[in-house]
C-alpha positions, -999 to 999 in steps of 0.1 A, spaced: 0 0 0 12 35 -8 6 65 15 8 101 2 13 126 30 6 162 22 19 183 51 14 221 54 42 237 74 34 261 101 45 296 90 41 330 105 12 349 90 2 320 68 -34 311 61 -50 277 65 -87 273 67 -93 240 85 -131 242 81 -129 247 44 -104 218 40 -125 194 61 -159 203 46 -150 212 10 -115 201 -1 -118 166 15 -150 161 -4 -133 173 -36 -105 148 -30 -131 120 -28 -149 132 -59 -117 134 -79 -98 103 -67 -122 77 -54 -130 63 -89 -93 62 -96 -82 40 -66 -82 62 -35 -87 37 -7 -88 60 23 -83 97 33 -72 108 67 -69 145 77 -50 157 107 -52 191 124 -18 193 141 -19 204 177 17 202 191 51 187 186 65 159 207 76 184 234 42 201 236 54 232 217 38 247 186 36 220 158 59 220 128 28 216 106 -7 230 108 -23 201 89 -15 169 72 -36 148 48 -28 111 42 -41 95 10 -39 57 6 -36 38 -27 -29 2 -35 2 10 -55 22 37 -73 4 31 -106 -30 38 -90 -17 69 -73 -2 82 -105 -33 75 -125 -55 92 -98 -34 123 -98 -32 124 -135 -70 125 -136 -78 147 -106 -46 165 -95 -53 196 -115 -87 202 -98 -72 196 -64 -43 220 -70 -66 247 -83 -87 245 -51 -57 251 -28 -61 289 -30 -95 285 -14 -80 272 19 -43 281 21 -13 301 9 11 275 22 31 254 -2 28 218 11 55 192 16 46 159 -1 60 125 9 53 92 -8 57 61 14 53 24 12 32 12 42 52 -17 57 35 -24 90 
């Protein structure tokens, strides 16, 4: 299984609308990617780092696909719409990590 993590770094004076992301963008993710192999979507609102201080990220999304081919096909089909929606909820450039789930 492949996990795509999209993490939004905490930045001074940056904008991230958690309500919009949870209510609108998450729905758009499902609309664009479910038919192309999205297995699961998890969204985190980051609260603190390991020492209880301000978090390194304000939010993270985790998208799960069976394999890289499905992920690539899904984003070829729906990635443009998802990227265009970003301006509606943030001005932060996300950090994307692709992982193989091993346990």
